[in-house]
VOSEGU-417773 format. One record per atom (N, C-alpha, C): residue number from 0; x, y negated, z negated; atom name. Coordinates in steps of 0.02 Angstrom, whole numbers, plus 32768, in hexadecimal, padded with zeros to 4 digits. Example, Ala and Ser with C-alpha at 12.3 -4.5 7.8 and 13.67 -1.06 7.14 Angstrom:
2
     n     px     py     pz   atom
     0   8294   811C   7E7A      N
     0   8267   80E1   7E7A     CA
     0   8294   80A5   7E7A      C
     1   8282   8070   7E9E      N
     1   82AC   8035   7E9B     CA
     1   8285   7FFE   7E76      C
***
This chain:
278
     n     px     py     pz   atom
     0   8125   35B8   9369      N
     0   8109   3574   936E     CA
     0   80CE   3574   939E      C
     1   80D9   3595   93D9      N
     1   80A2   3598   940A     CA
     1   8067   35BF   93F0      C
     2   8074   35F4   93C8      N
     2   803E   361C   93AB     CA
     2   8014   35F2   937B      C
     3   8033   35CB   9355      N
     3   800F   35A0   9325     CA
     3   7FE4   356D   934B      C
     4   8000   3553   9382      N
     4   7FDA   3523   93AA     CA
     4   7F9C   3544   93C8      C
     5   7FA9   3581   93E2      N
     5   7F71   35A7   93FF     CA
     5   7F3B   35B3   93CB      C
     6   7F4E   35C8   938F      N
     6   7F1D   35D5   9359     CA
     6   7EF5   3597   9349      C
     7   7F19   355F   9348      N
     7   7EF6   351F   9339     CA
     7   7EC4   350F   936F      C
     8   7ED8   351A   93AF      N
     8   7EAA   350B   93E6     CA
     8   7E6D   3539   93E3      C
     9   7E7C   3579   93D4      N
     9   7E44   35AA   93D0     CA
     9   7E13   3596   939B      C
    10   7E2C   3581   9361      N
    10   7DFF   356C   932A     CA
    10   7DD6   3530   933F      C
    11   7DFA   3501   9362      N
    11   7DD8   34C4   9378     CA
    11   7DA1   34D5   93AB      C
    12   7DB1   3501   93DC      N
    12   7D80   3514   9410     CA
    12   7D44   3537   93F0      C
    13   7D56   3565   93C0      N
    13   7D20   3589   939D     CA
    13   7CF1   3558   937B      C
    14   7D0E   3525   935F      N
    14   7CE5   34F3   933E     CA
    14   7CB8   34D0   9370      C
    15   7CD7   34C1   93AD      N
    15   7CAE   34A1   93E1     CA
    15   7C74   34CF   93F7      C
    16   7C85   3510   93FF      N
    16   7C52   3540   9415     CA
    16   7C19   3544   93E1      C
    17   7C32   3549   93A1      N
    17   7C01   354F   936B     CA
    17   7BD3   3513   9368      C
    18   7BEF   34DB   937A      N
    18   7BC7   349E   9377     CA
    18   7B9C   3495   93B5      C
    19   7BA8   34C4   93E6      N
    19   7B80   34C2   9423     CA
    19   7B9A   3495   9458      C
    20   7BD9   347B   944F      N
    20   7BF5   344C   9481     CA
    20   7C13   3470   94BC      C
    21   7C2D   34AF   94B5      N
    21   7C4F   34D3   94EB     CA
    21   7C2F   3518   94F1      C
    22   7C24   352E   9531      N
    22   7C08   3570   953C     CA
    22   7C3F   35A5   9536      C
    23   7C2A   35E3   9530      N
    23   7C5A   361B   952A     CA
    23   7C84   3621   9568      C
    24   7C6B   3618   95A1      N
    24   7C92   361D   95E0     CA
    24   7CC7   35E8   95E4      C
    25   7CB3   35AC   95D3      N
    25   7CE4   3575   95D4     CA
    25   7D1B   3581   95A0      C
    26   7D05   359D   9568      N
    26   7D36   35AC   9534     CA
    26   7D6A   35DE   954D      C
    27   7D54   3612   956F      N
    27   7D82   3645   9588     CA
    27   7DB1   3627   95BC      C
    28   7D93   35FC   95E4      N
    28   7DBC   35DB   9618     CA
    28   7DF1   35AF   95F8      C
    29   7DDE   3587   95C6      N
    29   7E0E   355C   95A4     CA
    29   7E42   3587   9580      C
    30   7E2C   35BD   9565      N
    30   7E5B   35E9   9540     CA
    30   7E8E   3607   9571      C
    31   7E77   361A   95AE      N
    31   7EA5   3637   95E0     CA
    31   7ED9   3604   95F6      C
    32   7EC0   35C7   95FF      N
    32   7EEF   3591   9614     CA
    32   7F22   3585   95DE      C
    33   7F0C   3582   95A1      N
    33   7F3A   3576   956A     CA
    33   7F6B   35B0   9561      C
    34   7F51   35EE   956D      N
    34   7F7E   3627   9569     CA
    34   7FB6   3622   959C      C
    35   7FA4   360D   95D9      N
    35   7FD7   3605   960E     CA
    35   800A   35CF   95FC      C
    36   7FEE   3599   95E0      N
    36   801B   3563   95CC     CA
    36   804B   357A   9595      C
    37   802E   359F   9566      N
    37   8057   35B8   952E     CA
    37   808C   35E8   9548      C
    38   8077   3613   9577      N
    38   80A7   3644   9593     CA
    38   80DF   3620   95B8      C
    39   80CB   35EC   95DE      N
    39   80FE   35C5   9603     CA
    39   812E   35A3   95D3      C
    40   8110   3588   959D      N
    40   813A   3567   956B     CA
    40   8169   3599   9548      C
    41   814D   35D5   953B      N
    41   8178   3608   951C     CA
    41   81B1   361C   954B      C
    42   81A1   3622   958C      N
    42   81D6   3632   95BD     CA
    42   820A   35FB   95C0      C
    43   81F0   35BD   95C0      N
    43   821F   3584   95C0     CA
    43   824A   3585   9581      C
    44   822A   3596   9549      N
    44   824E   3599   9509     CA
    44   8284   35CE   950B      C
    45   8273   3609   952A      N
    45   82A5   363E   9530     CA
    45   82E0   3628   955B      C
    46   82CD   3606   9593      N
    46   8303   35ED   95C0     CA
    46   832E   35BA   959B      C
    47   830E   358C   9576      N
    47   8333   355A   9551     CA
    47   835F   357A   951B      C
    48   8343   35AE   94FB      N
    48   836A   35D0   94C7     CA
    48   83A8   35F1   94E5      C
    49   839C   3610   9521      N
    49   83D4   3631   9543     CA
    49   8408   35FD   9558      C
    50   83EE   35C4   9573      N
    50   841C   358E   9587     CA
    50   8442   3573   954B      C
    51   841E   356F   9513      N
    51   843F   3557   94D5     CA
    51   8478   3584   94C1      C
    52   846B   35C7   94C4      N
    52   84A0   35F6   94B4     CA
    52   84DB   35F0   94E4      C
    53   84C8   35E8   9525      N
    53   84FD   35DF   9557     CA
    53   8526   35A1   9549      C
    54   8502   356B   9539      N
    54   8525   352C   952A     CA
    54   8550   3533   94EB      C
    55   8537   3558   94B9      N
    55   855F   3563   947D     CA
    55   85A0   3589   948E      C
    56   8597   35BD   94BA      N
    56   85D3   35E3   94CF     CA
    56   8604   35B6   94F5      C
    57   85E6   358D   9522      N
    57   8612   3560   9548     CA
    57   8635   352E   951A      C
    58   860E   3517   94E7      N
    58   862C   34E9   94B7     CA
    58   8667   350A   9492      C
    59   865C   3549   947D      N
    59   8691   356D   945A     CA
    59   86CE   3577   9487      C
    60   86C0   3587   94C7      N
    60   86F8   358F   94F7     CA
    60   871D   354E   9501      C
    61   86F6   3517   9507      N
    61   8715   34D6   9510     CA
    61   873E   34C2   94D3      C
    62   8723   34D1   9498      N
    62   8749   34C3   945B     CA
    62   878B   34EB   945A      C
    63   8786   352B   9470      N
    63   87C3   3554   9473     CA
    63   87F4   3538   94A6      C
    64   87D8   3524   94E1      N
    64   8803   3506   9514     CA
    64   8822   34C6   94FC      C
    65   87FA   349F   94D7      N
    65   8814   3460   94BB     CA
    65   884F   346E   948C      C
    66   8847   34A1   9462      N
    66   887E   34B2   9435     CA
    66   88BC   34C8   945C      C
    67   88B0   34F1   9491      N
    67   88E8   3507   94BA     CA
    67   890A   34CD   94DC      C
    68   88E1   349F   94F7      N
    68   88FE   3464   9518     CA
    68   8925   3438   94E7      C
    69   890A   3432   94AB      N
    69   892F   340B   9478     CA
    69   8972   342A   9469      C
    70   8972   346D   9464      N
    70   89B1   3491   9457     CA
    70   89E1   3488   9492      C
    71   89C5   348D   94CF      N
    71   89EF   3482   950B     CA
    71   8A0A   343A   950D      C
    72   89DF   340B   94F9      N
    72   89F4   33C5   94F7     CA
    72   8A2E   33BD   94C7      C
    73   8A28   33DA   948A      N
    73   8A5F   33D6   9459     CA
    73   8A9F   33F5   9475      C
    74   8A96   3430   9495      N
    74   8AD0   3453   94B2     CA
    74   8AF1   3429   94E8      C
    75   8AC6   340A   9513      N
    75   8AE2   33E0   9549     CA
    75   8B05   33A2   952D      C
    76   8AEA   3386   94F8      N
    76   8B0A   334C   94D8     CA
    76   8B4F   3360   94BB      C
    77   8B50   339C   949D      N
    77   8B90   33B4   9482     CA
    77   8BC3   33C0   94BA      C
    78   8BAA   33DF   94F1      N
    78   8BD6   33EA   952B     CA
    78   8BED   33A8   9548      C
    79   8BC0   3377   954B      N
    79   8BD4   3335   9564     CA
    79   8C0B   3317   9539      C
    80   8C02   331D   94F7      N
    80   8C36   3302   94C9     CA
    80   8C78   3326   94D4      C
    81   8C76   3369   94DB      N
    81   8CB3   338F   94E7     CA
    81   8CD4   337A   9529      C
    82   8CAA   3372   955D      N
    82   8CC5   335E   959E     CA
    82   8CE4   3318   959A      C
    83   8CC6   32ED   9573      N
    83   8CE2   32A9   956B     CA
    83   8D26   32AC   9549      C
    84   8D2B   32D7   9516      N
    84   8D6B   32E0   94F4     CA
    84   8D9F   32FC   9525      C
    85   8D8A   332D   954D      N
    85   8DB8   334A   957E     CA
    85   8DCC   3315   95B2      C
    86   8D9B   32EB   95C6      N
    86   8DAB   32B6   95F6     CA
    86   8DDF   3286   95D9      C
    87   8DD6   3272   959A      N
    87   8E05   3245   957A     CA
    87   8E49   3264   9574      C
    88   8E4A   32A6   9563      N
    88   8E8A   32C9   955E     CA
    88   8EAD   32CC   95A2      C
    89   8E86   32D9   95D7      N
    89   8EA3   32DB   961A     CA
    89   8EBD   3297   962F      C
    90   8E98   3262   961C      N
    90   8EAF   321F   962C     CA
    90   8EF1   3210   960A      C
    91   8EF6   3225   95CA      N
    91   8F35   321B   95A5     CA
    91   8F6E   3242   95C6      C
    92   8F5F   3281   95D9      N
    92   8F92   32A9   95FB     CA
    92   8FA6   328A   963D      C
    93   8F75   3271   9662      N
    93   8F83   3252   96A2     CA
    93   8FAE   3214   9699      C
    94   8F9D   31EC   9665      N
    94   8FC6   31B1   9657     CA
    94   900D   31C4   9645      C
    95   9012   31F8   961A      N
    95   9055   3210   9606     CA
    95   907B   322A   9642      C
    96   9058   324F   966E      N
    96   9078   326A   96AA     CA
    96   9090   3232   96D8      C
    97   9067   31FE   96E0      N
    97   907A   31C6   9709     CA
    97   90B7   31A2   96ED      C
    98   90B8   319C   96AA      N
    98   90F2   317D   968A     CA
    98   9130   31A8   9694      C
    99   9127   31EA   968E      N
    99   915F   3218   9698     CA
    99   9178   3214   96E0      C
   100   9148   3212   970F      N
   100   915C   320B   9756     CA
   100   9182   31CB   9761      C
   101   9169   3195   9741      N
   101   918C   3155   9747     CA
   101   91D3   3158   972B      C
   102   91DA   3179   96F1      N
   102   921C   3181   96D2     CA
   102   924A   31AA   96FF      C
   103   922E   31E1   971A      N
   103   9256   320C   9746     CA
   103   926B   31E6   9786      C
   104   923D   31BE   97A0      N
   104   924D   3196   97DB     CA
   104   9285   3165   97CB      C
   105   9280   3146   9790      N
   105   92B4   3117   977B     CA
   105   92F7   313A   9772      C
   106   92F5   3177   9753      N
   106   9333   319D   974A     CA
   106   934F   31B1   978E      C
   107   9321   31C5   97BC      N
   107   9338   31D8   97FF     CA
   107   9359   319D   9822      C
   108   9339   3163   981C      N
   108   9356   3127   983C     CA
   108   9399   3116   981C      C
   109   939D   311D   97D9      N
   109   93DD   310E   97B7     CA
   109   9413   313F   97CC      C
   110   9400   3180   97D1      N
   110   9431   31B2   97E6     CA
   110   9448   31A6   982E      C
   111   9418   3193   9859      N
   111   9429   3185   989E     CA
   111   9458   3149   98A2      C
   112   9447   3115   987B      N
   112   9472   30D9   987B     CA
   112   94B7   30E9   9861      C
   113   94BA   3113   982B      N
   113   94FA   3127   980F     CA
   113   9522   3150   9841      C
   114   94FF   317E   9864      N
   114   9521   31A7   9897     CA
   114   953C   317C   98CF      C
   115   9514   314C   98E5      N
   115   952B   311F   991A     CA
   115   9566   30F5   9903      C
   116   9562   30E0   98C3      N
   116   9599   30B8   98A7     CA
   116   95D9   30E2   98A4      C
   117   95D3   3121   988D      N
   117   960E   314D   9889     CA
   117   962B   3159   98CF      C
   118   95FE   3164   98FF      N
   118   9616   316F   9943     CA
   118   963A   3131   995D      C
   119   961D   30F7   994E      N
   119   963D   30B8   9964     CA
   119   9681   30AF   9943      C
   120   9684   30C0   9902      N
   120   96C4   30BA   98DE     CA
   120   96F7   30EB   98FB      C
   121   96E1   3127   990A      N
   121   970E   3158   9927     CA
   121   9728   3140   996B      C
   122   96FA   3128   9995      N
   122   970E   3111   99D7     CA
   122   973F   30D6   99D2      C
   123   9731   30A9   99A3      N
   123   975D   306F   999A     CA
   123   97A2   3085   9982      C
   124   97A3   30B3   9952      N
   124   97E3   30CA   9937     CA
   124   980C   30EE   996D      C
   125   97EA   3118   9994      N
   125   980D   313B   99CB     CA
   125   9828   3108   99FD      C
   126   97FF   30D6   9A0C      N
   126   9815   30A3   9A3D     CA
   126   9851   307C   9A23      C
   127   984F   306A   99E3      N
   127   9887   3043   99C6     CA
   127   98C7   306B   99C2      C
   128   98C1   30AD   99BC      N
   128   98FC   30D7   99B4     CA
   128   9906   3105   99F1      C
   129   98E9   30F0   9A2A      N
   129   98EA   311B   9A65     CA
   129   9931   312C   9A7C      C
   130   995F   30FC   9A7A      N
   130   99A4   310A   9A90     CA
   130   99C5   313D   9A63      C
   131   99BC   3136   9A22      N
   131   99DB   3165   99F3     CA
   131   99BC   31AB   99FA      C
   132   9979   31AC   9A09      N
   132   9958   31EC   9A14     CA
   132   9974   320D   9A53      C
   133   997D   31E6   9A88      N
   133   9998   3201   9AC6     CA
   133   99DF   321B   9ABD      C
   134   9A05   31FB   9A93      N
   134   9A4A   3211   9A87     CA
   134   9A4E   324D   9A58      C
   135   9A16   3260   9A3B      N
   135   9A17   3299   9A0D     CA
   135   9A30   3287   99C8      C
   136   9A34   3246   99B9      N
   136   9A4C   3231   9978     CA
   136   9A17   3239   9941      C
   137   99DA   3239   9956      N
   137   99A3   3241   9926     CA
   137   9965   325D   9949      C
   138   9935   3272   9921      N
   138   98F6   328D   993B     CA
   138   98BD   3270   9912      C
   139   9889   3259   9935      N
   139   984E   323E   9913     CA
   139   9816   3271   9918      C
   140   97F7   3280   98DE      N
   140   97C0   32AF   98DD     CA
   140   9784   3291   98B9      C
   141   974A   32A8   98CB      N
   141   970C   328F   98AD     CA
   141   96E6   32C8   988B      C
   142   96D1   32BB   984C      N
   142   96A8   32E9   9826     CA
   142   9664   32C8   981B      C
   143   9638   32E9   97F6      N
   143   95F4   32CF   97EB     CA
   143   95F6   328B   97C9      C
   144   961B   3285   9792      N
   144   961F   3246   976D     CA
   144   9666   322D   9768      C
   145   9693   3246   9790      N
   145   96D9   3235   9789     CA
   145   96FB   322D   97CD      C
   146   9730   3205   97CD      N
   146   975E   3201   9805     CA
   146   97A2   3216   97EC      C
   147   97C8   3237   9816      N
   147   9809   3250   9800     CA
   147   983E   323F   9835      C
   148   9878   3227   981C      N
   148   98B2   321A   9847     CA
   148   98EA   3247   982F      C
   149   98FD   3277   9858      N
   149   9933   32A5   9847     CA
   149   9974   328C   9866      C
   150   99A5   3282   983B      N
   150   99E7   3269   9852     CA
   150   9A18   32A2   9856      C
   151   9A3B   32A6   988E      N
   151   9A6E   32DA   9896     CA
   151   9AA9   32CD   9868      C
   152   9ABB   32FE   9840      N
   152   9AED   32F6   980B     CA
   152   9B31   32E2   9826      C
   153   9B46   32FE   985F      N
   153   9B8A   32F3   9877     CA
   153   9B95   32AB   988C      C
   154   9B5F   3286   989C      N
   154   9B66   3240   98B0     CA
   154   9B71   3214   9872      C
   155   9B59   3229   9839      N
   155   9B58   31FE   97FE     CA
   155   9B8D   3211   97C9      C
   156   9BA0   3251   97C6      N
   156   9BCD   3266   9791     CA
   156   9C03   3296   97AD      C
   157   9C3D   3291   9791      N
   157   9C70   32C3   979D     CA
   157   9C5F   3301   9774      C
   158   9C79   333B   9788      N
   158   9C6B   3379   9766     CA
   158   9C7E   3374   971C      C
   159   9C4F   3384   96F0      N
   159   9C5C   3385   96A8     CA
   159   9C61   3340   9689      C
   160   9C50   330C   96AF      N
   160   9C55   32C8   9695     CA
   160   9C0F   32A8   9691      C
   161   9C0A   3274   9666      N
   161   9BCA   3251   965E     CA
   161   9BCE   3208   9675      C
   162   9C0B   31F1   9688      N
   162   9C12   31AB   969F     CA
   162   9BFA   31A5   96E7      C
   163   9BD5   3170   96F5      N
   163   9BBB   3164   9738     CA
   163   9BF2   3151   9769      C
   164   9BF1   316F   97A4      N
   164   9C20   315E   97D8     CA
   164   9C0A   311E   97FB      C
   165   9C39   30FA   9819      N
   165   9C29   30B9   9839     CA
   165   9BF5   30C2   9870      C
   166   9BFB   30F7   9899      N
   166   9BCA   3103   98CD     CA
   166   9B86   3112   98B1      C
   167   9B84   3135   987A      N
   167   9B45   3143   9859     CA
   167   9B25   3104   983C      C
   168   9B4F   30D6   9824      N
   168   9B34   3098   980A     CA
   168   9B11   306F   9840      C
   169   9B2C   3070   987C      N
   169   9B0D   304B   98B3     CA
   169   9AC7   3067   98C2      C
   170   9AC3   30A9   98C5      N
   170   9A83   30C8   98D3     CA
   170   9A53   30BC   9898      C
   171   9A6C   30C2   985B      N
   171   9A42   30BA   9820     CA
   171   9A2A   3072   9819      C
   172   9A52   3041   982F      N
   172   9A3C   2FFB   982F     CA
   172   99FE   2FF3   985B      C
   173   9A00   3011   9896      N
   173   99C7   300D   98C2     CA
   173   998B   3031   98A5      C
   174   9997   306A   9884      N
   174   9960   308E   9863     CA
   174   9941   3062   982D      C
   175   996C   3041   9805      N
   175   9953   3015   97D0     CA
   175   992A   2FDC   97EB      C
   176   9941   2FBE   9822      N
   176   991B   2F87   9842     CA
   176   98D6   2FA0   9859      C
   177   98D4   2FDE   9872      N
   177   9894   2FFA   988A     CA
   177   9865   300A   9850      C
   178   9881   3018   9816      N
   178   9857   302C   97DD     CA
   178   9840   2FF2   97B3      C
   179   985B   2FB7   97BD      N
   179   984A   2F7E   9792     CA
   179   9800   2F6C   9796      C
   180   97E1   2F76   97CF      N
   180   979C   2F5F   97D9     CA
   180   9768   2F8E   97BA      C
   181   977E   2FC7   97A1      N
   181   974E   2FF7   9786     CA
   181   9744   2FEB   973B      C
   182   9722   2FB4   972C      N
   182   971A   2FA0   96E6     CA
   182   96EE   2FD1   96BE      C
   183   96C2   2FF5   96E1      N
   183   9694   3023   96BF     CA
   183   96B0   306A   96B9      C
   184   96F0   3071   96C5      N
   184   9710   30B3   96C2     CA
   184   9743   30B7   968A      C
   185   9746   30F1   966B      N
   185   977D   3101   963E     CA
   185   97B1   3128   9667      C
   186   97EF   3112   9662      N
   186   9825   3131   968B     CA
   186   984C   3161   965F      C
   187   9847   31A1   9670      N
   187   986A   31D5   964A     CA
   187   98A4   31EF   9674      C
   188   98E0   31E9   965A      N
   188   991C   3200   967D     CA
   188   9933   3241   965D      C
   189   9938   3276   9686      N
   189   9947   32B9   966B     CA
   189   9985   32D3   968E      C
   190   99B5   32E9   9667      N
   190   99F2   3307   9682     CA
   190   99EB   3353   9687      C
   191   9A06   3370   96BE      N
   191   9A03   33B8   96C9     CA
   191   9A48   33D0   96E0      C
   192   9A5A   340D   96CE      N
   192   9A9A   342B   96E3     CA
   192   9A8E   3472   96FD      C
   193   9AC2   3490   9717      N
   193   9ABE   34D7   9726     CA
   193   9AD1   34FE   96E7      C
   194   9ADB   3540   96EE      N
   194   9AE9   3568   96B2     CA
   194   9B33   3579   96A9      C
   195   9B5E   3556   96D0      N
   195   9BA6   3563   96CB     CA
   195   9BC1   3540   968C      C
   196   9BE2   3564   965F      N
   196   9BFC   3544   9622     CA
   196   9C30   350F   9632      C
   197   9C35   34DD   9608      N
   197   9C66   34A8   9611     CA
   197   9CAC   34C2   9604      C
   198   9CDB   34A2   9625      N
   198   9D22   34B3   9619     CA
   198   9D33   34A7   95CF      C
   199   9D61   34CF   95B5      N
   199   9D73   34C9   956E     CA
   199   9D8D   3484   955D      C
   200   9DAE   3464   958E      N
   200   9DCA   3422   9581     CA
   200   9D94   33EC   9577      C
   201   9D56   33FC   958C      N
   201   9D20   33CB   9585     CA
   201   9CF2   33DA   954A      C
   202   9CFB   3413   952A      N
   202   9CCC   3427   94F7     CA
   202   9CD1   33FF   94B7      C
   203   9D0A   33DD   94AE      N
   203   9D0E   33B1   9474     CA
   203   9CE3   3373   947C      C
   204   9CD1   3362   94BC      N
   204   9CA4   332A   94CA     CA
   204   9C5D   3342   94D1      C
   205   9C54   3377   94FA      N
   205   9C12   3394   9506     CA
   205   9C15   33DF   94F7      C
   206   9C01   33F3   94BC      N
   206   9C06   343A   94AA     CA
   206   9BE1   3468   94DA      C
   207   9BA9   3450   94F5      N
   207   9B82   3479   9525     CA
   207   9B67   344C   955C      C
   208   9B49   346C   958E      N
   208   9B2A   3446   95C4     CA
   208   9AF0   341A   95AB      C
   209   9AD4   342E   9573      N
   209   9A9D   3406   9558     CA
   209   9AB5   33C0   9545      C
   210   9AEC   33BB   9521      N
   210   9B07   337A   950F     CA
   210   9B1A   3351   954D      C
   211   9B35   3374   957F      N
   211   9B48   3351   95BC     CA
   211   9B0A   3334   95DF      C
   212   9AD5   335B   95E3      N
   212   9A98   3343   9605     CA
   212   9A7A   3307   95E1      C
   213   9A7C   3308   959F      N
   213   9A61   32CF   9578     CA
   213   9A8C   3292   9582      C
   214   9ACE   329A   9582      N
   214   9AFB   3261   958B     CA
   214   9AF2   3241   95D0      C
   215   9AEB   3269   9603      N
   215   9AE0   324E   9646     CA
   215   9A9E   3228   964A      C
   216   9A68   3244   962E      N
   216   9A27   3222   962E     CA
   216   9A2C   31E0   9608      C
   217   9A50   31E0   95D0      N
   217   9A57   31A3   95A8     CA
   217   9A7D   316E   95CE      C
   218   9AB1   3180   95F2      N
   218   9AD7   314F   9618     CA
   218   9AAE   3133   9652      C
   219   9A84   315C   9671      N
   219   9A58   3143   96A5     CA
   219   9A26   3111   9689      C
   220   9A09   3120   964F      N
   220   99DA   30F2   962F     CA
   220   99FC   30B0   961E      C
   221   9A38   30B3   9604      N
   221   9A5B   3075   95F3     CA
   221   9A6A   304C   9631      C
   222   9A7B   306D   9668      N
   222   9A89   3049   96A6     CA
   222   9A49   3029   96C1      C
   223   9A11   304E   96BF      N
   223   99D1   3031   96D5     CA
   223   99BC   2FF6   96AA      C
   224   99CC   2FF9   966B      N
   224   99BF   2FC0   963F     CA
   224   99E8   2F83   9655      C
   225   9A26   2F8F   9669      N
   225   9A52   2F59   967F     CA
   225   9A39   2F39   96BF      C
   226   9A16   2F60   96EA      N
   226   99FE   2F42   9728     CA
   226   99B8   2F23   9720      C
   227   999E   2F23   96E2      N
   227   9961   2EFD   96D5     CA
   227   9923   2F23   96C1      C
   228   9927   2F64   96B7      N
   228   98EB   2F89   96A1     CA
   228   98E8   2F87   9655      C
   229   98AE   2F72   9638      N
   229   98A8   2F6D   95EF     CA
   229   98B5   2FB1   95CE      C
   230   98DF   2FB2   959A      N
   230   98F1   2FF2   957A     CA
   230   98B6   3015   955A      C
   231   9882   2FEF   9544      N
   231   9849   300E   9524     CA
   231   981F   3037   9555      C
   232   982C   302F   9595      N
   232   9808   3056   95C7     CA
   232   982C   3098   95D8      C
   233   9867   30A3   95BC      N
   233   9890   30DC   95D0     CA
   233   989B   310E   9598      C
   234   98A4   314C   95AB      N
   234   98B4   3183   957D     CA
   234   98EB   31AD   959C      C
   235   991F   31BC   9575      N
   235   9955   31E7   958E     CA
   235   9951   322B   956C      C
   236   9959   3260   9594      N
   236   9958   32A3   9578     CA
   236   9981   32D1   95A4      C
   237   9993   330C   958A      N
   237   99BA   333D   95AF     CA
   237   999C   3382   95A8      C
   238   999D   33A7   95DF      N
   238   9984   33EC   95DE     CA
   238   99BC   341F   95E7      C
   239   99FA   3405   95F1      N
   239   9A31   3434   95FB     CA
   239   9A24   3461   9636      C
   240   9A30   34A2   962B      N
   240   9A27   34D4   9660     CA
   240   99E3   34F6   965E      C
   241   99B6   34DC   9633      N
   241   997A   3502   9622     CA
   241   993B   34EF   964B      C
   242   9944   34C9   967F      N
   242   990B   34BB   96AB     CA
   242   9924   34BA   96F3      C
   243   993C   34F2   970B      N
   243   9958   34F4   974F     CA
   243   9922   34F0   9785      C
   244   9933   34D7   97BE      N
   244   9905   34D6   97F7     CA
   244   991A   3508   982C      C
   245   9953   3528   9822      N
   245   996D   355A   9850     CA
   245   9995   358D   9829      C
   246   99A9   35C2   984B      N
   246   99D0   35F6   982B     CA
   246   9A17   35DE   981E      C
   247   9A32   35EE   97E5      N
   247   9A77   35DD   97D5     CA
   247   9AA9   3611   97F0      C
   248   9A90   3641   9816      N
   248   9ABC   3676   9830     CA
   248   9AE0   3661   9870      C
   249   9ACD   3628   988D      N
   249   9AED   3611   98CA     CA
   249   9B08   35CA   98C0      C
   250   9B38   35B8   98EB      N
   250   9B55   3574   98E7     CA
   250   9B1F   3541   98F7      C
   251   9AF6   354F   992A      N
   251   9AC1   351F   993D     CA
   251   9A8E   3518   9904      C
   252   9A7D   354F   98E4      N
   252   9A4C   354C   98AE     CA
   252   9A67   3524   9873      C
   253   9AA6   352F   9861      N
   253   9AC3   350A   9829     CA
   253   9AC7   34BF   9839      C
   254   9AD4   34AF   9877      N
   254   9AD8   3469   988B     CA
   254   9A94   3447   9883      C
   255   9A5F   346A   9895      N
   255   9A1B   344E   988D     CA
   255   9A09   3445   9844      C
   256   9A22   3471   981A      N
   256   9A10   346D   97D3     CA
   256   9A35   3434   97B0      C
   257   9A6F   341F   97CA      N
   257   9A93   33E7   97AC     CA
   257   9A75   33A6   97C8      C
   258   9A4C   3386   97A0      N
   258   9A27   334C   97B9     CA
   258   9A12   331F   977F      C
   259   9A01   32E1   9791      N
   259   99E1   32B3   9763     CA
   259   999B   32A6   977C      C
   260   996A   32B1   9752      N
   260   9925   32A9   9765     CA
   260   9908   326B   9744      C
   261   98EF   323D   976C      N
   261   98CF   3200   9752     CA
   261   9884   3208   975F      C
   262   985E   320D   972A      N
   262   9816   321A   9730     CA
   262   97F0   31DC   9719      C
   263   97C1   31C5   9743      N
   263   9796   318C   9733     CA
   263   9752   31A8   971D      C
   264   9740   319C   96DE      N
   264   9704   31B7   96C0     CA
   264   96D3   317F   96B1      C
   265   9693   3189   96C1      N
   265   9660   3157   96AF     CA
   265   9662   3149   9665      C
   266   965B   3109   9652      N
   266   965F   30F6   960C     CA
   266   962B   311B   95E2      C
   267   95EE   3123   95FC      N
   267   95B9   3146   95D7     CA
   267   95CB   318E   95CA      C
   268   95E9   31AF   95FC      N
   268   95FE   31F5   95F4     CA
   268   9637   31FA   95C3      C
   269   9666   31CB   95C6      N
   269   969E   31CB   9597     CA
   269   9686   31C2   9550      C
   270   9654   3198   9546      N
   270   9638   318E   9503     CA
   270   9619   31CE   94E9      C
   271   95F4   31F2   9516      N
   271   95D6   3231   9501     CA
   271   960B   3264   94EF      C
   272   9641   3266   9516      N
   272   9677   3296   950A     CA
   272   969C   3288   94C9      C
   273   969D   3248   94B4      N
   273   96C2   3235   9478     CA
   273   9699   323B   9438      C
   274   9656   3249   943F      N
   274   962D   3250   9404     CA
   274   9640   328F   93DD      C
   275   9641   328A   939A      N
   275   964F   32C7   9373     CA
   275   9615   32F8   9379      C
   276   9625   3338   9376      N
   276   95F2   336C   937A     CA
   276   95C6   3369   933C      C
   277   9586   3372   9346      N
   277   9557   3371   930D     CA
   277   9551   33B5   92EE      C
***
């Protein structure tokens, strides 16, 4: 472009010279000035061309960076969405955990209240039967969900017999009065014997100790019904000689094994125990 301009100027100057308007010296001077201007313009053009290439490279780099940033933006948006899902999941877990903690606290409070109630019932029963306990006529024991009153056999029955003795009835009346207030309990009366076979004269009534233990438990249940305990709250059963608490090899052990056990069971537990197996 600059060369064409220079050629045009040269033609124009030549025309001026030819026409006599410009001297040869002035022409050379004008030509030198124009050459410098053209050279400067060419240098500027080279610089601009170089800058243009640099800007093109920068533009390409920026376009590449823009693409990378867009990709990073998409990735960050996806990560944000994932984190939001994780946050919602954690919130749900936290809510569920809080509900579970609340349920466990409620269960703990219920268990504590039940334990305190059982302890209170045990203390009350022991207090009401304290004289009989001191005399060794009976023993009160506490289990996790049960209370047990063990009656000494010799106070209530003659050997090999199932009829209640008058002294035993007095004690059993007091036991019945103490048990009336336990409306939430099922009362299970269990007869126990030692392993000594019955006399032959009694076997026509009680073939084995098992029948004797059941008959004794049944008579105790009937007597407790007479003193005011609802029959639907009671169960009579016998274990015979098959659930000893001591060795049958000694007199003292056999005496401990001959007993009537009155067990107070929570109604809820009794219901679970009575359900048929699935």
